mmCIF entry with sequence, helices, sheets and N, C-alpha, C, O atoms, coordinates in Angstrom:
data_MODEL
# 
_entry.id   MODEL 
# 
_entity.id                         1 
_entity.type                       polymer 
_entity.pdbx_number_of_molecules   1 
# 
_entity_poly.entity_id                      1 
_entity_poly.type                           'polypeptide(L)' 
_entity_poly.nstd_linkage                   no 
_entity_poly.nstd_monomer                   no 
_entity_poly.pdbx_seq_one_letter_code       
;(UNK)(UNK)(UNK)(UNK)(UNK)(UNK)(UNK)(UNK)(UNK)(UNK)(UNK)(UNK)(UNK)(UNK)(UNK)(UNK)
(UNK)(UNK)(UNK)(UNK)(UNK)(UNK)(UNK)(UNK)(UNK)(UNK)(UNK)(UNK)(UNK)(UNK)(UNK)(UNK)
(UNK)(UNK)(UNK)(UNK)(UNK)(UNK)(UNK)(UNK)(UNK)(UNK)(UNK)(UNK)(UNK)(UNK)(UNK)(UNK)
(UNK)(UNK)
;
_entity_poly.pdbx_seq_one_letter_code_can   XXXXXXXXXXXXXXXXXXXXXXXXXXXXXXXXXXXXXXXXXXXXXXXXXX 
_entity_poly.pdbx_strand_id                 A 
# 
loop_
_entity_poly_seq.entity_id 
_entity_poly_seq.num 
_entity_poly_seq.mon_id 
_entity_poly_seq.hetero 
1 1  UNK n 
1 2  UNK n 
1 3  UNK n 
1 4  UNK n 
1 5  UNK n 
1 6  UNK n 
1 7  UNK n 
1 8  UNK n 
1 9  UNK n 
1 10 UNK n 
1 11 UNK n 
1 12 UNK n 
1 13 UNK n 
1 14 UNK n 
1 15 UNK n 
1 16 UNK n 
1 17 UNK n 
1 18 UNK n 
1 19 UNK n 
1 20 UNK n 
1 21 UNK n 
1 22 UNK n 
1 23 UNK n 
1 24 UNK n 
1 25 UNK n 
1 26 UNK n 
1 27 UNK n 
1 28 UNK n 
1 29 UNK n 
1 30 UNK n 
1 31 UNK n 
1 32 UNK n 
1 33 UNK n 
1 34 UNK n 
1 35 UNK n 
1 36 UNK n 
1 37 UNK n 
1 38 UNK n 
1 39 UNK n 
1 40 UNK n 
1 41 UNK n 
1 42 UNK n 
1 43 UNK n 
1 44 UNK n 
1 45 UNK n 
1 46 UNK n 
1 47 UNK n 
1 48 UNK n 
1 49 UNK n 
1 50 UNK n 
# 
_struct_asym.id          A 
_struct_asym.entity_id   1 
# 
_struct_conf.conf_type_id            HELX_P 
_struct_conf.id                      HELX_P1 
_struct_conf.pdbx_PDB_helix_id       AA1 
_struct_conf.beg_label_comp_id       UNK 
_struct_conf.beg_label_asym_id       A 
_struct_conf.beg_label_seq_id        3 
_struct_conf.pdbx_beg_PDB_ins_code   ? 
_struct_conf.end_label_comp_id       UNK 
_struct_conf.end_label_asym_id       A 
_struct_conf.end_label_seq_id        45 
_struct_conf.pdbx_end_PDB_ins_code   ? 
_struct_conf.beg_auth_comp_id        UNK 
_struct_conf.beg_auth_asym_id        A 
_struct_conf.beg_auth_seq_id         3 
_struct_conf.end_auth_comp_id        UNK 
_struct_conf.end_auth_asym_id        A 
_struct_conf.end_auth_seq_id         45 
_struct_conf.pdbx_PDB_helix_class    1 
_struct_conf.details                 ? 
_struct_conf.pdbx_PDB_helix_length   43 
# 
_struct_conf_type.id          HELX_P 
_struct_conf_type.criteria    ? 
_struct_conf_type.reference   ? 
# 
loop_
_atom_site.group_PDB 
_atom_site.id 
_atom_site.type_symbol 
_atom_site.label_atom_id 
_atom_site.label_alt_id 
_atom_site.label_comp_id 
_atom_site.label_asym_id 
_atom_site.label_entity_id 
_atom_site.label_seq_id 
_atom_site.pdbx_PDB_ins_code 
_atom_site.Cartn_x 
_atom_site.Cartn_y 
_atom_site.Cartn_z 
_atom_site.occupancy 
_atom_site.B_iso_or_equiv 
_atom_site.pdbx_formal_charge 
_atom_site.auth_seq_id 
_atom_site.auth_comp_id 
_atom_site.auth_asym_id 
_atom_site.auth_atom_id 
_atom_site.pdbx_PDB_model_num 
ATOM 1   N N  . UNK A 1 1  ? -32.990 -63.230 -102.484 1.00 0.00 ? 1  UNK A N  1 
ATOM 2   C CA . UNK A 1 1  ? -33.340 -61.977 -101.842 1.00 0.00 ? 1  UNK A CA 1 
ATOM 3   C C  . UNK A 1 1  ? -32.951 -62.075 -100.366 1.00 0.00 ? 1  UNK A C  1 
ATOM 4   O O  . UNK A 1 1  ? -33.331 -63.024 -99.681  1.00 0.00 ? 1  UNK A O  1 
ATOM 5   N N  . UNK A 1 2  ? -32.199 -61.099 -99.888  1.00 0.00 ? 2  UNK A N  1 
ATOM 6   C CA . UNK A 1 2  ? -31.746 -61.124 -98.504  1.00 0.00 ? 2  UNK A CA 1 
ATOM 7   C C  . UNK A 1 2  ? -32.852 -60.759 -97.529  1.00 0.00 ? 2  UNK A C  1 
ATOM 8   O O  . UNK A 1 2  ? -33.873 -60.181 -97.901  1.00 0.00 ? 2  UNK A O  1 
ATOM 9   N N  . UNK A 1 3  ? -32.625 -61.107 -96.290  1.00 0.00 ? 3  UNK A N  1 
ATOM 10  C CA . UNK A 1 3  ? -33.610 -60.833 -95.238  1.00 0.00 ? 3  UNK A CA 1 
ATOM 11  C C  . UNK A 1 3  ? -33.849 -59.328 -95.106  1.00 0.00 ? 3  UNK A C  1 
ATOM 12  O O  . UNK A 1 3  ? -34.986 -58.893 -94.924  1.00 0.00 ? 3  UNK A O  1 
ATOM 13  N N  . UNK A 1 4  ? -32.786 -58.539 -95.197  1.00 0.00 ? 4  UNK A N  1 
ATOM 14  C CA . UNK A 1 4  ? -32.927 -57.079 -95.060  1.00 0.00 ? 4  UNK A CA 1 
ATOM 15  C C  . UNK A 1 4  ? -33.805 -56.521 -96.174  1.00 0.00 ? 4  UNK A C  1 
ATOM 16  O O  . UNK A 1 4  ? -34.666 -55.676 -95.933  1.00 0.00 ? 4  UNK A O  1 
ATOM 17  N N  . UNK A 1 5  ? -33.577 -57.005 -97.401  1.00 0.00 ? 5  UNK A N  1 
ATOM 18  C CA . UNK A 1 5  ? -34.363 -56.532 -98.541  1.00 0.00 ? 5  UNK A CA 1 
ATOM 19  C C  . UNK A 1 5  ? -35.826 -56.945 -98.401  1.00 0.00 ? 5  UNK A C  1 
ATOM 20  O O  . UNK A 1 5  ? -36.726 -56.161 -98.703  1.00 0.00 ? 5  UNK A O  1 
ATOM 21  N N  . UNK A 1 6  ? -36.061 -58.156 -97.949  1.00 0.00 ? 6  UNK A N  1 
ATOM 22  C CA . UNK A 1 6  ? -37.437 -58.627 -97.746  1.00 0.00 ? 6  UNK A CA 1 
ATOM 23  C C  . UNK A 1 6  ? -38.120 -57.799 -96.661  1.00 0.00 ? 6  UNK A C  1 
ATOM 24  O O  . UNK A 1 6  ? -39.298 -57.464 -96.781  1.00 0.00 ? 6  UNK A O  1 
ATOM 25  N N  . UNK A 1 7  ? -37.383 -57.471 -95.607  1.00 0.00 ? 7  UNK A N  1 
ATOM 26  C CA . UNK A 1 7  ? -37.930 -56.664 -94.522  1.00 0.00 ? 7  UNK A CA 1 
ATOM 27  C C  . UNK A 1 7  ? -38.294 -55.263 -95.014  1.00 0.00 ? 7  UNK A C  1 
ATOM 28  O O  . UNK A 1 7  ? -39.345 -54.727 -94.663  1.00 0.00 ? 7  UNK A O  1 
ATOM 29  N N  . UNK A 1 8  ? -37.420 -54.679 -95.824  1.00 0.00 ? 8  UNK A N  1 
ATOM 30  C CA . UNK A 1 8  ? -37.698 -53.352 -96.375  1.00 0.00 ? 8  UNK A CA 1 
ATOM 31  C C  . UNK A 1 8  ? -38.917 -53.379 -97.290  1.00 0.00 ? 8  UNK A C  1 
ATOM 32  O O  . UNK A 1 8  ? -39.745 -52.469 -97.251  1.00 0.00 ? 8  UNK A O  1 
ATOM 33  N N  . UNK A 1 9  ? -39.028 -54.407 -98.103  1.00 0.00 ? 9  UNK A N  1 
ATOM 34  C CA . UNK A 1 9  ? -40.172 -54.536 -99.011  1.00 0.00 ? 9  UNK A CA 1 
ATOM 35  C C  . UNK A 1 9  ? -41.476 -54.672 -98.225  1.00 0.00 ? 9  UNK A C  1 
ATOM 36  O O  . UNK A 1 9  ? -42.482 -54.054 -98.571  1.00 0.00 ? 9  UNK A O  1 
ATOM 37  N N  . UNK A 1 10 ? -41.453 -55.472 -97.184  1.00 0.00 ? 10 UNK A N  1 
ATOM 38  C CA . UNK A 1 10 ? -42.637 -55.647 -96.340  1.00 0.00 ? 10 UNK A CA 1 
ATOM 39  C C  . UNK A 1 10 ? -43.010 -54.339 -95.667  1.00 0.00 ? 10 UNK A C  1 
ATOM 40  O O  . UNK A 1 10 ? -44.188 -53.992 -95.582  1.00 0.00 ? 10 UNK A O  1 
ATOM 41  N N  . UNK A 1 11 ? -42.012 -53.617 -95.191  1.00 0.00 ? 11 UNK A N  1 
ATOM 42  C CA . UNK A 1 11 ? -42.248 -52.340 -94.519  1.00 0.00 ? 11 UNK A CA 1 
ATOM 43  C C  . UNK A 1 11 ? -42.860 -51.327 -95.491  1.00 0.00 ? 11 UNK A C  1 
ATOM 44  O O  . UNK A 1 11 ? -43.791 -50.607 -95.131  1.00 0.00 ? 11 UNK A O  1 
ATOM 45  N N  . UNK A 1 12 ? -42.341 -51.272 -96.711  1.00 0.00 ? 12 UNK A N  1 
ATOM 46  C CA . UNK A 1 12 ? -42.877 -50.352 -97.718  1.00 0.00 ? 12 UNK A CA 1 
ATOM 47  C C  . UNK A 1 12 ? -44.319 -50.707 -98.057  1.00 0.00 ? 12 UNK A C  1 
ATOM 48  O O  . UNK A 1 12 ? -45.156 -49.823 -98.238  1.00 0.00 ? 12 UNK A O  1 
ATOM 49  N N  . UNK A 1 13 ? -44.606 -51.998 -98.142  1.00 0.00 ? 13 UNK A N  1 
ATOM 50  C CA . UNK A 1 13 ? -45.972 -52.436 -98.427  1.00 0.00 ? 13 UNK A CA 1 
ATOM 51  C C  . UNK A 1 13 ? -46.922 -52.024 -97.315  1.00 0.00 ? 13 UNK A C  1 
ATOM 52  O O  . UNK A 1 13 ? -48.049 -51.600 -97.574  1.00 0.00 ? 13 UNK A O  1 
ATOM 53  N N  . UNK A 1 14 ? -46.464 -52.150 -96.084  1.00 0.00 ? 14 UNK A N  1 
ATOM 54  C CA . UNK A 1 14 ? -47.282 -51.760 -94.928  1.00 0.00 ? 14 UNK A CA 1 
ATOM 55  C C  . UNK A 1 14 ? -47.546 -50.261 -94.945  1.00 0.00 ? 14 UNK A C  1 
ATOM 56  O O  . UNK A 1 14 ? -48.667 -49.824 -94.684  1.00 0.00 ? 14 UNK A O  1 
ATOM 57  N N  . UNK A 1 15 ? -46.533 -49.481 -95.248  1.00 0.00 ? 15 UNK A N  1 
ATOM 58  C CA . UNK A 1 15 ? -46.682 -48.021 -95.302  1.00 0.00 ? 15 UNK A CA 1 
ATOM 59  C C  . UNK A 1 15 ? -47.661 -47.639 -96.410  1.00 0.00 ? 15 UNK A C  1 
ATOM 60  O O  . UNK A 1 15 ? -48.491 -46.751 -96.217  1.00 0.00 ? 15 UNK A O  1 
ATOM 61  N N  . UNK A 1 16 ? -47.576 -48.293 -97.561  1.00 0.00 ? 16 UNK A N  1 
ATOM 62  C CA . UNK A 1 16 ? -48.497 -48.000 -98.659  1.00 0.00 ? 16 UNK A CA 1 
ATOM 63  C C  . UNK A 1 16 ? -49.932 -48.331 -98.271  1.00 0.00 ? 16 UNK A C  1 
ATOM 64  O O  . UNK A 1 16 ? -50.851 -47.584 -98.608  1.00 0.00 ? 16 UNK A O  1 
ATOM 65  N N  . UNK A 1 17 ? -50.136 -49.444 -97.564  1.00 0.00 ? 17 UNK A N  1 
ATOM 66  C CA . UNK A 1 17 ? -51.479 -49.807 -97.109  1.00 0.00 ? 17 UNK A CA 1 
ATOM 67  C C  . UNK A 1 17 ? -52.011 -48.772 -96.133  1.00 0.00 ? 17 UNK A C  1 
ATOM 68  O O  . UNK A 1 17 ? -53.178 -48.388 -96.208  1.00 0.00 ? 17 UNK A O  1 
ATOM 69  N N  . UNK A 1 18 ? -51.165 -48.317 -95.218  1.00 0.00 ? 18 UNK A N  1 
ATOM 70  C CA . UNK A 1 18 ? -51.588 -47.320 -94.233  1.00 0.00 ? 18 UNK A CA 1 
ATOM 71  C C  . UNK A 1 18 ? -51.952 -46.011 -94.920  1.00 0.00 ? 18 UNK A C  1 
ATOM 72  O O  . UNK A 1 18 ? -52.926 -45.361 -94.541  1.00 0.00 ? 18 UNK A O  1 
ATOM 73  N N  . UNK A 1 19 ? -51.178 -45.620 -95.927  1.00 0.00 ? 19 UNK A N  1 
ATOM 74  C CA . UNK A 1 19 ? -51.471 -44.385 -96.660  1.00 0.00 ? 19 UNK A CA 1 
ATOM 75  C C  . UNK A 1 19 ? -52.784 -44.517 -97.423  1.00 0.00 ? 19 UNK A C  1 
ATOM 76  O O  . UNK A 1 19 ? -53.596 -43.591 -97.431  1.00 0.00 ? 19 UNK A O  1 
ATOM 77  N N  . UNK A 1 20 ? -52.994 -45.657 -98.060  1.00 0.00 ? 20 UNK A N  1 
ATOM 78  C CA . UNK A 1 20 ? -54.236 -45.877 -98.794  1.00 0.00 ? 20 UNK A CA 1 
ATOM 79  C C  . UNK A 1 20 ? -55.436 -45.841 -97.861  1.00 0.00 ? 20 UNK A C  1 
ATOM 80  O O  . UNK A 1 20 ? -56.473 -45.273 -98.206  1.00 0.00 ? 20 UNK A O  1 
ATOM 81  N N  . UNK A 1 21 ? -55.307 -46.439 -96.689  1.00 0.00 ? 21 UNK A N  1 
ATOM 82  C CA . UNK A 1 21 ? -56.388 -46.443 -95.708  1.00 0.00 ? 21 UNK A CA 1 
ATOM 83  C C  . UNK A 1 21 ? -56.683 -45.024 -95.227  1.00 0.00 ? 21 UNK A C  1 
ATOM 84  O O  . UNK A 1 21 ? -57.844 -44.654 -95.059  1.00 0.00 ? 21 UNK A O  1 
ATOM 85  N N  . UNK A 1 22 ? -55.650 -44.242 -95.008  1.00 0.00 ? 22 UNK A N  1 
ATOM 86  C CA . UNK A 1 22 ? -55.845 -42.854 -94.577  1.00 0.00 ? 22 UNK A CA 1 
ATOM 87  C C  . UNK A 1 22 ? -56.586 -42.047 -95.641  1.00 0.00 ? 22 UNK A C  1 
ATOM 88  O O  . UNK A 1 22 ? -57.489 -41.274 -95.320  1.00 0.00 ? 22 UNK A O  1 
ATOM 89  N N  . UNK A 1 23 ? -56.208 -42.224 -96.891  1.00 0.00 ? 23 UNK A N  1 
ATOM 90  C CA . UNK A 1 23 ? -56.887 -41.513 -97.982  1.00 0.00 ? 23 UNK A CA 1 
ATOM 91  C C  . UNK A 1 23 ? -58.340 -41.950 -98.068  1.00 0.00 ? 23 UNK A C  1 
ATOM 92  O O  . UNK A 1 23 ? -59.228 -41.119 -98.266  1.00 0.00 ? 23 UNK A O  1 
ATOM 93  N N  . UNK A 1 24 ? -58.590 -43.239 -97.921  1.00 0.00 ? 24 UNK A N  1 
ATOM 94  C CA . UNK A 1 24 ? -59.958 -43.754 -97.984  1.00 0.00 ? 24 UNK A CA 1 
ATOM 95  C C  . UNK A 1 24 ? -60.799 -43.178 -96.844  1.00 0.00 ? 24 UNK A C  1 
ATOM 96  O O  . UNK A 1 24 ? -61.953 -42.803 -97.055  1.00 0.00 ? 24 UNK A O  1 
ATOM 97  N N  . UNK A 1 25 ? -60.232 -43.106 -95.641  1.00 0.00 ? 25 UNK A N  1 
ATOM 98  C CA . UNK A 1 25 ? -60.959 -42.544 -94.498  1.00 0.00 ? 25 UNK A CA 1 
ATOM 99  C C  . UNK A 1 25 ? -61.295 -41.083 -94.744  1.00 0.00 ? 25 UNK A C  1 
ATOM 100 O O  . UNK A 1 25 ? -62.388 -40.632 -94.402  1.00 0.00 ? 25 UNK A O  1 
ATOM 101 N N  . UNK A 1 26 ? -60.360 -40.332 -95.338  1.00 0.00 ? 26 UNK A N  1 
ATOM 102 C CA . UNK A 1 26 ? -60.623 -38.927 -95.644  1.00 0.00 ? 26 UNK A CA 1 
ATOM 103 C C  . UNK A 1 26 ? -61.747 -38.813 -96.669  1.00 0.00 ? 26 UNK A C  1 
ATOM 104 O O  . UNK A 1 26 ? -62.617 -37.952 -96.538  1.00 0.00 ? 26 UNK A O  1 
ATOM 105 N N  . UNK A 1 27 ? -61.738 -39.667 -97.681  1.00 0.00 ? 27 UNK A N  1 
ATOM 106 C CA . UNK A 1 27 ? -62.771 -39.633 -98.708  1.00 0.00 ? 27 UNK A CA 1 
ATOM 107 C C  . UNK A 1 27 ? -64.139 -39.968 -98.113  1.00 0.00 ? 27 UNK A C  1 
ATOM 108 O O  . UNK A 1 27 ? -65.142 -39.342 -98.455  1.00 0.00 ? 27 UNK A O  1 
ATOM 109 N N  . UNK A 1 28 ? -64.171 -40.956 -97.223  1.00 0.00 ? 28 UNK A N  1 
ATOM 110 C CA . UNK A 1 28 ? -65.435 -41.326 -96.573  1.00 0.00 ? 28 UNK A CA 1 
ATOM 111 C C  . UNK A 1 28 ? -65.936 -40.160 -95.726  1.00 0.00 ? 28 UNK A C  1 
ATOM 112 O O  . UNK A 1 28 ? -67.130 -39.860 -95.733  1.00 0.00 ? 28 UNK A O  1 
ATOM 113 N N  . UNK A 1 29 ? -65.050 -39.512 -95.006  1.00 0.00 ? 29 UNK A N  1 
ATOM 114 C CA . UNK A 1 29 ? -65.429 -38.353 -94.192  1.00 0.00 ? 29 UNK A CA 1 
ATOM 115 C C  . UNK A 1 29 ? -66.001 -37.245 -95.042  1.00 0.00 ? 29 UNK A C  1 
ATOM 116 O O  . UNK A 1 29 ? -67.005 -36.634 -94.675  1.00 0.00 ? 29 UNK A O  1 
ATOM 117 N N  . UNK A 1 30 ? -65.367 -36.975 -96.188  1.00 0.00 ? 30 UNK A N  1 
ATOM 118 C CA . UNK A 1 30 ? -65.855 -35.936 -97.096  1.00 0.00 ? 30 UNK A CA 1 
ATOM 119 C C  . UNK A 1 30 ? -67.221 -36.297 -97.653  1.00 0.00 ? 30 UNK A C  1 
ATOM 120 O O  . UNK A 1 30 ? -68.093 -35.436 -97.771  1.00 0.00 ? 30 UNK A O  1 
ATOM 121 N N  . UNK A 1 31 ? -67.412 -37.559 -97.994  1.00 0.00 ? 31 UNK A N  1 
ATOM 122 C CA . UNK A 1 31 ? -68.687 -38.014 -98.532  1.00 0.00 ? 31 UNK A CA 1 
ATOM 123 C C  . UNK A 1 31 ? -69.791 -37.875 -97.496  1.00 0.00 ? 31 UNK A C  1 
ATOM 124 O O  . UNK A 1 31 ? -70.905 -37.462 -97.818  1.00 0.00 ? 31 UNK A O  1 
ATOM 125 N N  . UNK A 1 32 ? -69.481 -38.218 -96.253  1.00 0.00 ? 32 UNK A N  1 
ATOM 126 C CA . UNK A 1 32 ? -70.468 -38.082 -95.181  1.00 0.00 ? 32 UNK A CA 1 
ATOM 127 C C  . UNK A 1 32 ? -70.852 -36.623 -94.984  1.00 0.00 ? 32 UNK A C  1 
ATOM 128 O O  . UNK A 1 32 ? -72.027 -36.312 -94.793  1.00 0.00 ? 32 UNK A O  1 
ATOM 129 N N  . UNK A 1 33 ? -69.875 -35.729 -95.027  1.00 0.00 ? 33 UNK A N  1 
ATOM 130 C CA . UNK A 1 33 ? -70.156 -34.301 -94.870  1.00 0.00 ? 33 UNK A CA 1 
ATOM 131 C C  . UNK A 1 33 ? -71.030 -33.798 -96.014  1.00 0.00 ? 33 UNK A C  1 
ATOM 132 O O  . UNK A 1 33 ? -71.952 -33.013 -95.795  1.00 0.00 ? 33 UNK A O  1 
ATOM 133 N N  . UNK A 1 34 ? -70.744 -34.246 -97.226  1.00 0.00 ? 34 UNK A N  1 
ATOM 134 C CA . UNK A 1 34 ? -71.542 -33.819 -98.377  1.00 0.00 ? 34 UNK A CA 1 
ATOM 135 C C  . UNK A 1 34 ? -72.968 -34.341 -98.267  1.00 0.00 ? 34 UNK A C  1 
ATOM 136 O O  . UNK A 1 34 ? -73.920 -33.635 -98.601  1.00 0.00 ? 34 UNK A O  1 
ATOM 137 N N  . UNK A 1 35 ? -73.114 -35.574 -97.800  1.00 0.00 ? 35 UNK A N  1 
ATOM 138 C CA . UNK A 1 35 ? -74.445 -36.146 -97.621  1.00 0.00 ? 35 UNK A CA 1 
ATOM 139 C C  . UNK A 1 35 ? -75.254 -35.374 -96.600  1.00 0.00 ? 35 UNK A C  1 
ATOM 140 O O  . UNK A 1 35 ? -76.442 -35.123 -96.802  1.00 0.00 ? 35 UNK A O  1 
ATOM 141 N N  . UNK A 1 36 ? -74.615 -34.996 -95.502  1.00 0.00 ? 36 UNK A N  1 
ATOM 142 C CA . UNK A 1 36 ? -75.295 -34.216 -94.475  1.00 0.00 ? 36 UNK A CA 1 
ATOM 143 C C  . UNK A 1 36 ? -75.694 -32.845 -95.024  1.00 0.00 ? 36 UNK A C  1 
ATOM 144 O O  . UNK A 1 36 ? -76.778 -32.344 -94.728  1.00 0.00 ? 36 UNK A O  1 
ATOM 145 N N  . UNK A 1 37 ? -74.817 -32.244 -95.822  1.00 0.00 ? 37 UNK A N  1 
ATOM 146 C CA . UNK A 1 37 ? -75.121 -30.937 -96.407  1.00 0.00 ? 37 UNK A CA 1 
ATOM 147 C C  . UNK A 1 37 ? -76.313 -31.036 -97.354  1.00 0.00 ? 37 UNK A C  1 
ATOM 148 O O  . UNK A 1 37 ? -77.169 -30.152 -97.371  1.00 0.00 ? 37 UNK A O  1 
ATOM 149 N N  . UNK A 1 38 ? -76.370 -32.103 -98.138  1.00 0.00 ? 38 UNK A N  1 
ATOM 150 C CA . UNK A 1 38 ? -77.496 -32.297 -99.060  1.00 0.00 ? 38 UNK A CA 1 
ATOM 151 C C  . UNK A 1 38 ? -78.788 -32.486 -98.274  1.00 0.00 ? 38 UNK A C  1 
ATOM 152 O O  . UNK A 1 38 ? -79.825 -31.934 -98.642  1.00 0.00 ? 38 UNK A O  1 
ATOM 153 N N  . UNK A 1 39 ? -78.733 -33.259 -97.197  1.00 0.00 ? 39 UNK A N  1 
ATOM 154 C CA . UNK A 1 39 ? -79.924 -33.460 -96.365  1.00 0.00 ? 39 UNK A CA 1 
ATOM 155 C C  . UNK A 1 39 ? -80.404 -32.138 -95.782  1.00 0.00 ? 39 UNK A C  1 
ATOM 156 O O  . UNK A 1 39 ? -81.605 -31.869 -95.766  1.00 0.00 ? 39 UNK A O  1 
ATOM 157 N N  . UNK A 1 40 ? -79.477 -31.311 -95.304  1.00 0.00 ? 40 UNK A N  1 
ATOM 158 C CA . UNK A 1 40 ? -79.857 -30.011 -94.759  1.00 0.00 ? 40 UNK A CA 1 
ATOM 159 C C  . UNK A 1 40 ? -80.464 -29.122 -95.840  1.00 0.00 ? 40 UNK A C  1 
ATOM 160 O O  . UNK A 1 40 ? -81.445 -28.418 -95.601  1.00 0.00 ? 40 UNK A O  1 
ATOM 161 N N  . UNK A 1 41 ? -79.870 -29.164 -97.025  1.00 0.00 ? 41 UNK A N  1 
ATOM 162 C CA . UNK A 1 41 ? -80.374 -28.339 -98.128  1.00 0.00 ? 41 UNK A CA 1 
ATOM 163 C C  . UNK A 1 41 ? -81.785 -28.760 -98.504  1.00 0.00 ? 41 UNK A C  1 
ATOM 164 O O  . UNK A 1 41 ? -82.652 -27.913 -98.724  1.00 0.00 ? 41 UNK A O  1 
ATOM 165 N N  . UNK A 1 42 ? -82.016 -30.050 -98.578  1.00 0.00 ? 42 UNK A N  1 
ATOM 166 C CA . UNK A 1 42 ? -83.349 -30.549 -98.935  1.00 0.00 ? 42 UNK A CA 1 
ATOM 167 C C  . UNK A 1 42 ? -84.348 -30.179 -97.839  1.00 0.00 ? 42 UNK A C  1 
ATOM 168 O O  . UNK A 1 42 ? -85.473 -29.776 -98.137  1.00 0.00 ? 42 UNK A O  1 
ATOM 169 N N  . UNK A 1 43 ? -83.950 -30.313 -96.586  1.00 0.00 ? 43 UNK A N  1 
ATOM 170 C CA . UNK A 1 43 ? -84.837 -29.967 -95.481  1.00 0.00 ? 43 UNK A CA 1 
ATOM 171 C C  . UNK A 1 43 ? -85.162 -28.480 -95.472  1.00 0.00 ? 43 UNK A C  1 
ATOM 172 O O  . UNK A 1 43 ? -86.309 -28.092 -95.253  1.00 0.00 ? 43 UNK A O  1 
ATOM 173 N N  . UNK A 1 44 ? -84.155 -27.650 -95.710  1.00 0.00 ? 44 UNK A N  1 
ATOM 174 C CA . UNK A 1 44 ? -84.371 -26.207 -95.664  1.00 0.00 ? 44 UNK A CA 1 
ATOM 175 C C  . UNK A 1 44 ? -85.162 -25.711 -96.879  1.00 0.00 ? 44 UNK A C  1 
ATOM 176 O O  . UNK A 1 44 ? -85.820 -24.673 -96.812  1.00 0.00 ? 44 UNK A O  1 
ATOM 177 N N  . UNK A 1 45 ? -85.096 -26.450 -97.979  1.00 0.00 ? 45 UNK A N  1 
ATOM 178 C CA . UNK A 1 45 ? -85.821 -26.034 -99.186  1.00 0.00 ? 45 UNK A CA 1 
ATOM 179 C C  . UNK A 1 45 ? -87.306 -26.367 -99.080  1.00 0.00 ? 45 UNK A C  1 
ATOM 180 O O  . UNK A 1 45 ? -88.120 -25.848 -99.844  1.00 0.00 ? 45 UNK A O  1 
ATOM 181 N N  . UNK A 1 46 ? -87.654 -27.237 -98.128  1.00 0.00 ? 46 UNK A N  1 
ATOM 182 C CA . UNK A 1 46 ? -89.053 -27.607 -97.895  1.00 0.00 ? 46 UNK A CA 1 
ATOM 183 C C  . UNK A 1 46 ? -89.669 -28.149 -99.186  1.00 0.00 ? 46 UNK A C  1 
ATOM 184 O O  . UNK A 1 46 ? -90.748 -27.723 -99.599  1.00 0.00 ? 46 UNK A O  1 
ATOM 185 N N  . UNK A 1 47 ? -88.975 -29.083 -99.806  1.00 0.00 ? 47 UNK A N  1 
ATOM 186 C CA . UNK A 1 47 ? -89.405 -29.647 -101.094 1.00 0.00 ? 47 UNK A CA 1 
ATOM 187 C C  . UNK A 1 47 ? -90.610 -30.556 -100.878 1.00 0.00 ? 47 UNK A C  1 
ATOM 188 O O  . UNK A 1 47 ? -90.626 -31.385 -99.968  1.00 0.00 ? 47 UNK A O  1 
ATOM 189 N N  . UNK A 1 48 ? -91.612 -30.385 -101.726 1.00 0.00 ? 48 UNK A N  1 
ATOM 190 C CA . UNK A 1 48 ? -92.797 -31.262 -101.666 1.00 0.00 ? 48 UNK A CA 1 
ATOM 191 C C  . UNK A 1 48 ? -92.595 -32.433 -102.620 1.00 0.00 ? 48 UNK A C  1 
ATOM 192 O O  . UNK A 1 48 ? -92.061 -32.266 -103.716 1.00 0.00 ? 48 UNK A O  1 
ATOM 193 N N  . UNK A 1 49 ? -93.022 -33.612 -102.199 1.00 0.00 ? 49 UNK A N  1 
ATOM 194 C CA . UNK A 1 49 ? -92.918 -34.800 -103.049 1.00 0.00 ? 49 UNK A CA 1 
ATOM 195 C C  . UNK A 1 49 ? -93.899 -34.679 -104.200 1.00 0.00 ? 49 UNK A C  1 
ATOM 196 O O  . UNK A 1 49 ? -95.019 -34.196 -104.030 1.00 0.00 ? 49 UNK A O  1 
ATOM 197 N N  . UNK A 1 50 ? -93.475 -35.115 -105.354 1.00 0.00 ? 50 UNK A N  1 
ATOM 198 C CA . UNK A 1 50 ? -94.356 -35.060 -106.535 1.00 0.00 ? 50 UNK A CA 1 
ATOM 199 C C  . UNK A 1 50 ? -95.293 -36.223 -106.555 1.00 0.00 ? 50 UNK A C  1 
ATOM 200 O O  . UNK A 1 50 ? -96.107 -36.345 -107.470 1.00 0.00 ? 50 UNK A O  1 
# 
């Protein structure tokens, strides 16, 4: 395997990792927003503990 091919493979791997990390960050952000919305809903509903 030539140096150029190895360099391209490494670069593609790095790009894939960066894309995966970006998707994960978006998913975490969405989950946090949903959690906050649920907390607000529970607070506004004034639910009594059983």
